[in-house]
ROSE-4610 file (N, C-alpha, C; in Angstrom, 1 decimal, always signed):
// ROSE-4610
residu = [M/M/M/L/L/L/I/I/I/G/G/G/F/F/F/R/R/R/A/A/A/G/G/G/S/S/S/D/D/D/V/V/V/Y/Y/Y/V/V/V/T/T/T/N/N/N/A/A/A/L/L/L/V/V/V/V/V/V/P/P/P/A/A/A/D/D/D/T/T/T/A/A/A/T/T/T/G/G/G/T/T/T/R/R/R/Y/Y/Y/V/V/V/S/S/S/T/T/T/E/E/E/A/A/A/S/S/S/R/R/R/D/D/D/A/A/A/A/A/A/L/L/L/A/A/A/R/R/R/F/F/F/R/R/R/E/E/E/K/K/K/H/H/H/P/P/P/D/D/D/D/D/D/R/R/R/I/I/I/G/G/G/Y/Y/Y/V/V/V/G/G/G/T/T/T/W/W/W/H/H/H/S/S/S/H/H/H/L/L/L/G/G/G/T/T/T/S/S/S/K/K/K/S/S/S/S/S/S/P/P/P/T/T/T/D/D/D/K/K/K/R/R/R/T/T/T/L/L/L/R/R/R/S/S/S/E/E/E/A/A/A/A/A/A/D/D/D/A/A/A/P/P/P/D/D/D/L/L/L/V/V/V/A/A/A/M/M/M/L/L/L/I/I/I/V/V/V/L/L/L/K/K/K/T/T/T/R/R/R/R/R/R/G/G/G/W/W/W/R/R/R/T/T/T/D/D/D/A/A/A/Y/Y/Y/I/I/I/G/G/G/H/H/H/H/H/H/H/H/H/R/R/R/T/T/T/M/M/M/E/E/E/H/H/H/R/R/R/R/R/R/M/M/M/F/F/F/R/R/R/I/I/I/L/L/L/R/R/R/R/R/R/D/D/D/P/P/P/C/C/C/V/V/V/K/K/K/P/P/P/A/A/A/P/P/P/V/V/V/I/I/I/E/E/E/V/V/V/E/E/E/T/T/T]
num = [1/1/1/2/2/2/3/3/3/4/4/4/5/5/5/6/6/6/7/7/7/8/8/8/9/9/9/10/10/10/11/11/11/12/12/12/13/13/13/14/14/14/15/15/15/16/16/16/17/17/17/18/18/18/19/19/19/20/20/20/21/21/21/22/22/22/23/23/23/24/24/24/25/25/25/26/26/26/27/27/27/28/28/28/29/29/29/30/30/30/31/31/31/32/32/32/33/33/33/34/34/34/35/35/35/36/36/36/37/37/37/38/38/38/39/39/39/40/40/40/41/41/41/42/42/42/43/43/43/44/44/44/45/45/45/46/46/46/47/47/47/48/48/48/49/49/49/50/50/50/51/51/51/52/52/52/53/53/53/54/54/54/55/55/55/56/56/56/57/57/57/58/58/58/59/59/59/60/60/60/61/61/61/62/62/62/63/63/63/64/64/64/65/65/65/66/66/66/67/67/67/68/68/68/69/69/69/70/70/70/71/71/71/72/72/72/73/73/73/74/74/74/75/75/75/76/76/76/77/77/77/78/78/78/79/79/79/80/80/80/81/81/81/82/82/82/83/83/83/84/84/84/85/85/85/86/86/86/87/87/87/88/88/88/89/89/89/90/90/90/91/91/91/92/92/92/93/93/93/94/94/94/95/95/95/96/96/96/97/97/97/98/98/98/99/99/99/100/100/100/101/101/101/102/102/102/103/103/103/104/104/104/105/105/105/106/106/106/107/107/107/108/108/108/109/109/109/110/110/110/111/111/111/112/112/112/113/113/113/114/114/114/115/115/115/116/116/116/117/117/117/118/118/118/119/119/119/120/120/120/121/121/121/122/122/122/123/123/123/124/124/124/125/125/125/126/126/126/127/127/127/128/128/128/129/129/129/130/130/130/131/131/131/132/132/132/133/133/133/134/134/134/135/135/135/136/136/136]
x = [+102.2/+102.1/+100.6/+99.9/+98.7/+98.8/+98.3/+98.4/+97.0/+96.7/+95.4/+95.6/+94.5/+94.4/+93.6/+93.7/+92.9/+91.9/+90.7/+89.8/+89.1/+89.2/+88.8/+89.4/+88.5/+89.1/+89.2/+89.1/+89.1/+90.4/+90.7/+91.8/+91.2/+91.5/+90.9/+91.9/+91.9/+92.9/+92.6/+93.5/+93.2/+94.2/+95.2/+96.0/+96.8/+97.0/+97.9/+99.1/+100.3/+101.6/+102.2/+102.8/+103.7/+105.0/+105.5/+106.9/+107.8/+108.8/+109.6/+110.2/+110.1/+110.7/+112.2/+112.8/+114.2/+114.6/+113.6/+113.9/+112.4/+112.3/+111.0/+111.1/+110.2/+110.1/+108.7/+108.3/+106.8/+106.1/+106.6/+105.9/+106.3/+107.3/+107.8/+108.1/+107.8/+108.2/+108.7/+109.8/+110.5/+110.8/+110.5/+110.9/+111.6/+112.5/+113.3/+112.6/+112.8/+112.4/+112.9/+114.0/+114.6/+113.8/+113.3/+112.5/+111.1/+110.5/+109.2/+109.2/+110.3/+110.5/+110.7/+111.5/+111.6/+110.4/+109.5/+108.3/+107.4/+107.3/+106.5/+107.1/+108.4/+109.0/+108.6/+108.6/+108.0/+106.6/+105.9/+104.4/+104.3/+104.9/+104.8/+105.3/+106.4/+106.9/+105.7/+104.8/+103.9/+102.5/+102.4/+101.4/+101.6/+102.4/+102.8/+101.8/+100.6/+99.6/+98.7/+98.9/+98.1/+98.3/+97.2/+97.4/+97.2/+97.7/+97.5/+99.1/+99.1/+100.4/+100.3/+101.3/+101.4/+100.4/+99.6/+98.5/+98.7/+99.5/+99.8/+100.4/+100.1/+100.6/+99.5/+99.9/+99.0/+99.9/+99.4/+100.1/+99.1/+99.5/+98.4/+99.0/+97.9/+98.2/+97.4/+98.1/+97.4/+96.6/+95.4/+94.6/+93.8/+93.2/+92.2/+93.1/+94.2/+94.9/+94.8/+94.4/+94.3/+95.7/+95.6/+96.8/+97.7/+99.1/+99.8/+100.3/+101.0/+101.7/+102.6/+103.3/+104.3/+103.6/+102.5/+101.7/+101.2/+100.7/+100.2/+101.5/+102.5/+103.7/+104.2/+104.3/+104.6/+103.9/+102.4/+101.4/+101.7/+101.7/+101.9/+103.2/+104.2/+105.4/+105.3/+104.9/+104.7/+103.9/+102.6/+101.7/+102.2/+103.2/+103.8/+104.7/+105.3/+106.3/+105.6/+104.2/+103.6/+102.8/+102.7/+102.1/+100.5/+100.1/+98.5/+98.2/+97.0/+96.6/+97.3/+97.4/+98.2/+97.3/+97.1/+96.2/+97.1/+96.6/+97.1/+95.9/+96.1/+95.1/+95.8/+95.3/+95.6/+94.6/+95.1/+94.2/+94.3/+93.3/+93.2/+92.9/+93.6/+93.1/+92.5/+91.1/+90.4/+89.8/+89.3/+88.7/+87.5/+86.8/+85.7/+86.2/+87.3/+87.8/+88.7/+88.8/+89.5/+88.8/+89.2/+88.6/+89.7/+89.3/+90.3/+90.2/+91.3/+91.3/+91.9/+91.3/+91.7/+91.9/+93.1/+93.3/+93.6/+93.4/+94.0/+94.9/+96.1/+96.9/+96.9/+96.9/+96.8/+98.2/+98.5/+99.7/+100.1/+99.0/+99.3/+99.3/+99.7/+100.1/+98.8/+97.8/+96.6/+96.2/+95.3/+94.9/+93.5/+92.9/+91.4/+91.1/+90.3/+89.9/+89.0/+88.9/+87.7/+86.9/+85.6/+84.6/+84.4/+84.8/+84.5/+85.9/+86.3/+87.4/+87.1/+87.4/+87.0/+88.1/+88.0/+88.9/+88.4/+89.0/+88.5/+89.0/+88.4/+88.9/+89.7/+89.4/+90.3/+90.6/+91.4/+91.8/+90.6/+90.3/+88.9/+89.1/+90.3/+90.3/+90.0/+89.9/+89.4/+87.9/+87.2/+85.6/+85.3/+84.1/+83.7/+83.8/+84.3/+84.9/+84.0/+83.7/+83.0/+83.7/+83.0/+83.8/+83.5/+84.4/+84.2/+84.4/+83.3/+83.4/+83.6/+84.7/+85.1/+84.8/+83.9/+83.7/+84.8/+85.1/+86.4/+85.9]
y = [+101.6/+102.8/+103.5/+104.2/+104.7/+106.2/+106.8/+108.0/+108.7/+109.8/+110.5/+111.9/+111.9/+113.0/+112.8/+113.7/+113.5/+114.7/+114.2/+115.2/+114.9/+115.7/+115.3/+114.1/+113.1/+111.8/+110.7/+111.1/+110.2/+110.2/+109.1/+109.0/+108.7/+109.4/+109.0/+108.6/+107.6/+107.0/+107.2/+107.9/+108.1/+107.0/+106.7/+105.8/+105.0/+103.7/+102.7/+102.4/+102.7/+102.3/+101.1/+100.4/+99.2/+99.8/+99.5/+99.8/+98.5/+98.5/+97.2/+97.0/+95.8/+95.4/+95.3/+95.9/+95.7/+94.2/+93.7/+92.3/+91.7/+90.4/+90.0/+88.4/+87.8/+86.3/+86.1/+84.8/+84.4/+85.0/+85.3/+85.8/+87.3/+88.0/+89.1/+90.0/+91.3/+92.2/+93.5/+94.0/+95.2/+96.1/+97.4/+98.4/+99.5/+100.2/+101.2/+102.5/+103.4/+104.8/+105.3/+105.1/+105.6/+105.1/+103.7/+103.1/+103.8/+104.0/+104.7/+106.1/+106.8/+108.2/+108.2/+107.3/+107.2/+106.9/+106.0/+105.7/+106.9/+107.8/+108.8/+109.9/+110.2/+111.0/+110.8/+109.6/+109.1/+109.4/+109.2/+109.6/+110.9/+111.8/+113.3/+113.8/+113.1/+113.6/+113.4/+112.4/+112.0/+112.8/+113.4/+114.1/+115.4/+116.3/+117.5/+118.3/+118.3/+119.3/+118.8/+117.4/+116.9/+117.5/+117.8/+118.1/+117.0/+115.9/+114.7/+114.2/+113.3/+112.9/+111.5/+111.2/+109.9/+109.9/+108.9/+108.6/+107.3/+106.4/+105.1/+104.0/+102.8/+101.7/+100.6/+99.7/+98.5/+97.4/+96.1/+94.9/+93.8/+92.7/+91.6/+90.5/+89.7/+88.4/+87.4/+86.2/+85.0/+84.5/+83.9/+83.3/+84.4/+84.2/+85.1/+85.7/+85.6/+86.3/+87.8/+88.4/+89.8/+90.4/+91.7/+92.3/+91.6/+91.4/+90.6/+91.8/+91.0/+92.1/+92.9/+92.4/+93.3/+94.6/+94.2/+95.2/+96.3/+95.8/+96.8/+97.7/+96.9/+97.9/+98.7/+98.3/+99.2/+100.5/+100.1/+101.3/+102.2/+101.7/+102.6/+103.5/+102.8/+103.4/+104.6/+104.2/+105.3/+106.5/+106.1/+107.1/+108.0/+107.5/+108.4/+109.3/+109.1/+110.0/+110.9/+110.6/+111.4/+112.7/+113.7/+114.8/+114.6/+113.5/+113.4/+111.7/+111.5/+110.1/+109.4/+107.9/+107.2/+105.9/+105.5/+104.3/+103.3/+101.9/+100.7/+99.9/+99.4/+98.5/+97.1/+96.1/+94.8/+94.0/+93.6/+92.9/+91.4/+90.7/+89.3/+88.4/+87.5/+86.5/+85.4/+85.1/+84.0/+83.2/+81.9/+81.1/+81.7/+82.6/+83.4/+84.6/+84.9/+86.0/+87.0/+88.2/+89.2/+90.0/+90.5/+91.2/+92.2/+93.2/+94.0/+94.0/+94.5/+94.8/+96.3/+97.2/+98.5/+99.1/+99.8/+100.6/+101.8/+102.9/+104.2/+104.4/+104.7/+105.1/+106.5/+106.7/+108.3/+108.6/+109.9/+110.3/+109.9/+109.8/+109.3/+107.9/+107.1/+105.7/+104.9/+105.4/+104.4/+104.0/+103.1/+102.7/+102.1/+102.4/+101.9/+101.3/+100.1/+99.4/+100.1/+100.1/+100.7/+99.7/+99.9/+99.1/+99.5/+100.8/+101.2/+102.0/+101.8/+102.3/+102.9/+104.1/+104.9/+105.0/+104.5/+104.6/+105.6/+106.8/+107.8/+107.3/+107.6/+107.2/+108.4/+109.6/+110.6/+111.8/+112.7/+113.8/+114.6/+114.4/+115.2/+116.7/+117.3/+118.7/+119.3/+118.5/+119.0/+119.0/+117.9/+118.0/+116.9/+116.8/+115.8/+114.4/+113.5/+112.2/+111.0/+110.1/+108.8/+108.2/+107.5/+106.8/+105.2/+104.5/+103.0/+102.8/+102.3/+101.8/+100.4/+100.1/+98.7/+98.4/+97.4/+96.7/+96.1/+96.1/+95.5/+94.5]
z = [+94.6/+95.2/+94.7/+95.6/+95.4/+95.2/+94.0/+93.8/+93.8/+94.5/+94.6/+95.4/+96.3/+97.1/+98.4/+99.3/+100.7/+100.8/+101.4/+101.6/+103.0/+103.9/+105.4/+105.9/+106.3/+106.8/+105.8/+104.4/+103.3/+102.6/+101.8/+100.9/+99.6/+98.5/+97.2/+96.3/+95.7/+94.8/+93.3/+92.5/+91.0/+90.1/+90.7/+90.1/+90.9/+90.4/+91.1/+90.5/+90.8/+90.0/+90.7/+89.9/+90.1/+90.4/+91.6/+91.8/+91.9/+91.1/+91.1/+92.5/+92.9/+94.2/+94.2/+95.3/+95.3/+95.8/+96.7/+97.1/+97.2/+96.6/+96.6/+96.6/+97.4/+97.5/+97.3/+97.4/+97.2/+98.3/+99.6/+100.7/+101.2/+100.4/+101.1/+99.8/+99.8/+98.8/+99.6/+99.3/+99.9/+98.7/+98.8/+97.8/+98.6/+98.1/+98.8/+98.6/+99.4/+99.3/+97.9/+97.5/+96.1/+95.1/+95.1/+94.1/+94.0/+95.2/+95.2/+94.7/+95.0/+94.5/+93.0/+92.6/+91.0/+90.4/+90.7/+90.2/+90.2/+91.5/+91.6/+90.5/+90.3/+89.4/+88.1/+87.6/+86.3/+86.1/+87.1/+86.8/+86.9/+87.6/+87.4/+86.1/+85.5/+84.2/+83.2/+83.3/+82.3/+82.7/+83.9/+84.4/+85.1/+84.4/+85.0/+85.7/+85.2/+85.6/+86.8/+87.1/+88.0/+89.4/+90.1/+91.5/+92.5/+92.1/+93.1/+93.4/+94.4/+94.9/+95.5/+96.2/+96.8/+98.0/+98.1/+99.2/+99.9/+99.4/+100.3/+99.2/+99.7/+98.9/+98.7/+97.8/+97.6/+97.4/+97.7/+97.1/+97.2/+96.8/+96.7/+97.5/+98.1/+98.8/+98.1/+98.1/+97.7/+98.7/+98.3/+99.4/+100.3/+101.2/+102.0/+103.2/+103.3/+104.2/+104.2/+105.2/+105.2/+105.5/+106.1/+106.5/+107.6/+107.3/+108.1/+109.4/+110.4/+111.2/+110.7/+109.7/+108.9/+108.1/+107.6/+106.8/+107.8/+109.0/+110.2/+110.6/+110.9/+111.3/+110.3/+109.0/+108.0/+107.8/+107.8/+107.7/+108.9/+110.2/+111.2/+111.2/+110.7/+110.6/+109.7/+108.5/+107.4/+107.9/+108.4/+108.8/+110.0/+110.8/+111.8/+111.2/+110.1/+109.4/+108.3/+108.1/+107.0/+107.7/+106.8/+107.2/+107.4/+106.7/+106.5/+106.6/+106.3/+106.2/+105.1/+105.4/+104.4/+104.3/+103.0/+102.8/+102.5/+102.7/+102.4/+101.8/+100.5/+99.9/+99.7/+100.1/+99.9/+99.0/+97.9/+97.0/+97.3/+97.5/+97.8/+96.7/+96.4/+95.3/+96.0/+95.8/+96.5/+95.5/+95.9/+95.0/+94.2/+94.8/+94.3/+93.3/+93.4/+92.6/+93.5/+93.0/+93.8/+94.7/+96.0/+96.8/+97.5/+98.2/+98.8/+100.2/+101.0/+102.4/+102.6/+102.9/+102.9/+104.3/+104.5/+105.8/+105.7/+106.6/+106.6/+107.8/+107.7/+108.8/+109.1/+110.3/+110.9/+111.6/+111.4/+112.0/+113.4/+114.3/+115.6/+115.7/+114.7/+114.7/+115.0/+114.7/+114.8/+113.4/+113.1/+111.8/+111.9/+110.9/+110.8/+109.7/+109.7/+108.8/+107.8/+106.6/+105.8/+105.3/+105.2/+104.7/+103.2/+102.7/+101.5/+101.0/+99.7/+99.2/+97.9/+97.7/+96.4/+95.4/+94.3/+93.4/+92.2/+92.0/+91.1/+89.7/+88.6/+87.3/+86.7/+87.0/+86.5/+87.6/+87.2/+88.3/+88.7/+90.0/+90.4/+90.3/+90.3/+90.1/+88.8/+87.9/+86.5/+86.4/+86.8/+86.8/+87.5/+88.0/+88.7/+88.2/+89.0/+88.6/+88.8/+88.1/+88.4/+89.5/+90.3/+91.5/+91.4/+91.5/+91.7/+93.3/+93.8/+95.2/+95.5/+96.1/+96.5/+97.7/+97.9/+99.2/+99.8/+100.9/+101.5/+102.6]
């Protein structure tokens, strides 16, 4: 789960949480809304003053495979139900190391591939935060 905030047409990530899978195989990961809500509640208990919240999901793929048809359907469906932009970050393990594939889903069920994904190191509401820019 990605935690952060939205500004204009961008999504900024401040934390990435691991949500335990309700069902998982070597090629499939499924978590329920209840599992995601519980992870977000635990985060909010530890960070009650943060003015940040859920902005999307992340997961990993082995090899160089980018987003799957299931990933795209999931993002479009989630974005259609969301009041704002939703991000999906796919972390790819390749022979050369790790790289990312990032998408932003829009409420009108379209999605766009992002060439740059910004990950903030601390809550941007407190003071200006350094940014890690990840090329996708």
